[in-house]
C-alpha positions in Angstrom: -41.0 -34.3 -8.4 -39.3 -31.4 -8.0 -38.2 -29.7 -5.0 -39.8 -26.4 -3.6 -35.9 -24.1 -4.5 -35.7 -26.2 -7.9 -39.5 -25.2 -8.7 -38.4 -21.5 -8.0 -35.0 -21.9 -10.0 -37.0 -23.1 -13.5 -39.5 -20.3 -12.8 -37.0 -17.4 -12.8 -34.8 -18.9 -15.5 -38.3 -19.1 -17.4 -38.7 -15.6 -16.6 -35.8 -14.6 -17.5 -35.8 -16.0 -20.8 -39.1 -14.6 -21.5 -38.5 -11.0 -20.3 -35.4 -11.3 -23.1 -37.8 -12.2 -25.8 -38.6 -15.7 -25.9 -42.0 -17.2 -26.1 -43.3 -18.7 -22.7 -44.8 -22.1 -24.5 -41.7 -22.6 -26.4 -38.8 -22.1 -23.5 -41.4 -24.8 -21.7 -41.3 -27.0 -24.4 -37.5 -26.4 -24.7 -37.1 -28.4 -20.7 -40.3 -30.4 -21.2 -42.9 -28.5 -18.7 -45.8 -28.3 -19.7 -47.1 -24.8 -19.3 -50.1 -25.9 -17.2 -47.5 -27.2 -14.7 -45.9 -23.7 -15.0 -49.0 -22.1 -14.3 -49.9 -24.4 -11.2 -46.4 -23.6 -9.4 -46.7 -20.1 -10.3 -50.4 -19.7 -8.4 -49.1 -21.8 -5.4 -46.8 -19.1 -4.2 
């Protein structure tokens, strides 16, 4: 299980990667996180 603080950090790092040109699906794949999990985290606030 990932803590709330870790989720925030992961989302921030993924957002930074996407801002710098990475594709979200590839960035998630690199860290073994499903895009669906990322979506759930983003929607949960």
